[in-house]
C-alpha positions in Angstrom: 17.5 15.1 119.6 18.8 11.5 118.3 22.2 10.5 118.3 24.3 10.6 114.9 25.0 7.4 113.3 29.0 6.6 112.2 29.0 4.4 109.4 32.4 2.5 108.5 33.4 -0.1 105.8 36.5 -1.8 105.3 37.8 -3.0 102.1 40.1 -5.8 101.4 40.6 -5.7 97.6 41.2 -8.5 95.3 44.7 -8.6 93.5 44.3 -7.0 90.3 41.6 -4.4 91.1 42.0 -2.2 87.7 43.6 0.9 88.5 41.0 2.7 86.8 38.4 1.4 88.0 40.0 2.0 91.5 40.3 5.5 90.1 36.5 5.9 89.4 35.2 4.3 92.4 37.6 6.9 94.6 36.3 9.5 92.3 32.8 8.7 92.8 33.1 8.5 96.6 34.7 12.2 96.1 31.3 13.2 94.6 29.0 11.9 97.3 30.3 14.3 99.7 27.8 17.3 100.4 25.1 15.8 98.1 23.4 12.9 99.7 20.4 13.8 102.3 21.5 13.1 105.9 24.9 12.6 105.2 26.7 15.2 107.5 30.6 14.3 106.7 32.2 11.7 104.5 36.2 10.7 104.8 38.0 7.9 102.9 41.4 6.9 102.4 43.7 4.1 101.2 45.4 2.4 104.3 49.1 3.8 104.8 50.4 0.9 107.5 50.2 -2.1 105.3 50.8 -4.4 108.4 49.3 -8.2 108.0 45.6 -7.4 110.0 45.4 -4.1 107.3 42.6 -3.8 105.1 43.1 -1.6 101.9 40.8 1.0 102.2 38.4 2.7 104.8 35.4 5.2 104.4 33.7 6.8 107.3 30.7 8.5 107.3 28.3 10.5 109.8 24.9 10.1 109.5 22.1 12.4 111.0 19.7 8.7 111.8 19.7 5.3 110.7 17.2 6.1 108.3 19.6 8.0 106.7 21.7 5.2 106.0 19.5 3.4 104.3 18.6 6.5 102.1 22.5 6.3 101.6 22.7 2.9 100.8 20.2 2.7 97.5 21.0 6.8 96.4 21.7 7.1 93.2 25.4 8.7 93.8 26.2 5.5 95.7 24.4 2.9 94.1 27.4 2.7 90.9 29.8 2.4 93.1 28.9 -0.9 94.2 29.7 -2.1 90.6 33.8 -1.6 91.5 33.6 -2.2 95.0 31.6 -5.7 95.2 33.3 -7.3 92.1 37.0 -6.2 93.1 36.9 -6.9 97.1 37.6 -10.0 99.2 36.2 -8.8 102.1 33.9 -6.0 103.0 33.5 -5.2 106.6 31.0 -2.6 108.5 30.1 -1.2 111.6 27.4 1.9 112.1 27.2 3.1 115.9 25.6 5.5 117.9 28.2 8.5 118.4 28.4 9.4 121.7 26.4 6.2 123.5 29.4 5.5 125.7 31.9 7.9 127.4 35.3 8.0 126.3 37.4 4.7 127.7 40.7 4.7 128.6 42.3 1.6 127.7 45.3 -0.1 128.3 47.3 -1.5 125.8 50.4 -4.2 126.7 52.7 -5.0 124.1 53.7 -8.6 123.9 
């Protein structure tokens, strides 16, 4: 059985993202849930910490296959959202990875 893929996207918005456009973008994200073939789950939200390294918004979606991400990227419910996010973002980062590829690792963090 192929492993699921987690699609993560981080947005750093430009100052002046019009609030009405941002609301339309978020409404469009909400509208995609359960309507795109191969998309198993979708969650998204604004950053709550506001630290120096924080981005403004994150999307996390799980897909059955890598091919399903390609379907999502050009889906009619996703395509119009790019008109809001691309021109209003300073930076957009994404990472797509297999779920379950590596065993859970225990990491130690040190404070400096």
